[in-house]
C-alpha positions in Angstrom: 85.1 79.9 92.1 82.2 77.8 90.8 79.2 79.9 89.6 81.1 83.2 89.7 82.2 85.1 86.6 85.9 85.9 86.2 86.6 89.4 87.5 87.2 91.0 84.1 83.7 89.8 83.1 82.2 91.0 86.4 83.8 94.4 85.8 82.2 94.6 82.3 78.9 93.6 83.8 79.1 96.3 86.5 79.8 98.9 83.8 76.9 97.8 81.7 74.6 97.9 84.8 75.8 101.5 85.5 74.3 102.6 82.2 70.9 101.7 83.6 71.4 102.3 87.3 72.4 106.0 87.2 73.1 108.2 90.2 70.1 110.3 89.5 67.5 107.6 89.1 68.9 104.8 91.3 71.3 106.3 93.8 71.4 103.2 96.1 72.0 100.7 93.3 74.5 103.1 91.8 76.5 103.2 95.0 76.4 99.4 95.4 77.6 98.9 91.9 80.5 101.3 92.3 81.4 99.7 95.6 81.4 96.3 93.9 83.3 97.6 90.9 86.0 99.1 93.2 86.3 95.8 95.0 86.6 94.0 91.7 89.3 96.4 90.5 91.3 95.8 93.8 90.9 92.0 93.4 92.0 91.9 89.8 95.6 91.2 88.9 97.1 93.4 86.2 100.5 93.7 84.6 102.9 95.6 86.9 102.8 98.7 84.7 99.0 98.9 85.0 98.7 98.4 88.8 98.5 102.1 89.4 95.6 102.4 86.9 93.7 99.5 88.7 94.1 101.2 92.1 93.1 104.6 90.7 90.0 103.2 89.2 89.1 101.6 92.5 89.6 105.0 94.3 87.4 106.7 91.7 84.6 104.1 92.1 84.6 104.6 95.9 84.4 108.3 95.4 81.5 107.9 92.9 79.6 105.8 95.5 80.3 108.5 98.1 78.9 111.1 95.8 75.4 109.6 96.4 75.7 108.0 99.9 75.6 110.6 102.6 76.4 110.4 106.3 72.9 111.7 107.1 70.9 109.3 104.9 72.9 106.0 105.3 75.6 106.4 108.0 76.6 102.7 108.0 77.1 102.5 104.2 78.9 105.9 104.4 81.3 104.6 107.0 82.0 101.4 105.1 82.7 103.3 101.9 84.9 105.8 103.6 86.9 103.0 105.2 87.2 101.2 101.8 88.3 104.5 100.2 91.0 104.9 102.8 92.3 101.4 102.1 92.3 102.0 98.3 94.1 105.3 98.7 96.8 103.5 100.8 97.2 100.8 98.2 97.5 103.3 95.3 101.1 103.6 94.1 101.6 107.0 92.6 103.9 109.9 92.9 101.2 111.4 95.2 101.7 108.9 97.9 101.9 111.4 100.8 98.8 113.2 99.5 97.0 109.8 99.2 98.0 108.9 102.8 96.7 112.2 104.1 93.5 111.7 102.2 93.2 108.2 103.6 93.5 109.5 107.1 90.6 111.9 106.4 88.5 109.1 105.0 89.1 107.0 108.1 88.2 109.9 110.3 84.9 110.2 108.3 84.2 106.5 108.9 84.9 107.0 112.6 82.1 109.5 112.8 79.9 106.4 112.6 82.1 103.6 113.8 82.5 103.7 117.6 84.1 101.4 120.1 80.7 101.1 121.8 78.3 100.5 118.9 80.5 98.8 116.3 83.7 97.7 118.1 85.1 95.4 115.4 84.5 97.8 112.6 85.9 100.6 114.8 89.0 98.5 115.6 89.5 97.7 111.9 89.2 101.4 110.9 91.6 102.6 113.6 94.1 99.9 112.6 93.8 101.0 109.0 94.3 104.7 110.1 97.4 103.6 112.1 98.9 102.0 109.1 98.5 105.3 107.1 99.9 107.3 110.0 103.0 105.0 110.2 103.9 106.0 106.6 103.0 109.7 106.8 105.6 112.3 107.9 104.7 114.6 110.7 105.4 117.6 108.5 105.0 116.8 104.7 106.9 120.0 104.0 110.0 118.9 106.0 110.6 115.2 105.5 113.8 115.3 107.5 111.8 115.6 110.7 110.5 112.1 110.2 107.3 110.9 111.8 107.8 110.3 115.6 104.4 111.9 116.4 102.6 109.9 113.8 104.3 106.7 115.0 103.2 107.4 118.6 99.6 108.1 117.4 99.7 104.9 115.3 100.9 102.8 118.3 98.1 104.3 120.5 95.5 103.3 117.8 97.0 99.9 117.4 97.0 99.2 121.1 93.3 100.3 121.3 92.5 98.1 118.3 94.3 95.1 119.8 92.4 95.5 123.1 89.0 95.7 121.2 89.8 92.7 119.0 90.9 90.7 122.0 87.8 91.6 124.0 85.5 90.7 121.1 87.0 87.3 120.2 89.2 88.2 117.3 92.4 87.0 118.9 94.4 86.5 115.7 93.9 90.1 114.7 94.5 91.3 118.3 97.9 89.5 118.2 99.0 91.0 114.9 98.1 94.6 115.7 99.4 94.2 119.3 102.8 93.0 118.0 102.9 95.9 115.6 102.1 98.4 118.4 104.9 96.9 120.5 107.4 97.2 117.6 106.5 100.8 117.2 106.9 101.5 120.9 110.4 99.8 120.7 
């Protein structure tokens, strides 16, 4: 778009800025730069063979930001970064997919320490919908894949129904419809 650098140039600029804005001297700026860097990685198109690298770099950048942003010092930023980490882990295509999904669920649970249906209903609904997506793809027992995931599917449907209700109550009807339909499909 007009006035914005192409993503590869933005990525280079973030890396240059990280040479100055270190975690030790400028933790807040460091975290912001890593969040922006991860977002840029996720928004960049790469050759199919390099997609996994792009996603892994995004995950690493979110983890770098979380190394300096704590729940106690900045709970809102912490929750946003945890939610974004969960999303990046879900998007990562590796041979560790089940481990990534399990780690994504943990990240969403960390975000839900801050995001509540009372205080941040839309953010909460987004996070529980994201968690539901991870659960839908996660077996109940990773050591016995033949058991499938009926428990995780039920938990996902519950989360999606709650998210749909919150989205609907707070005027995000299109999102309510999408997650509501998905919940109904899981129940069927």
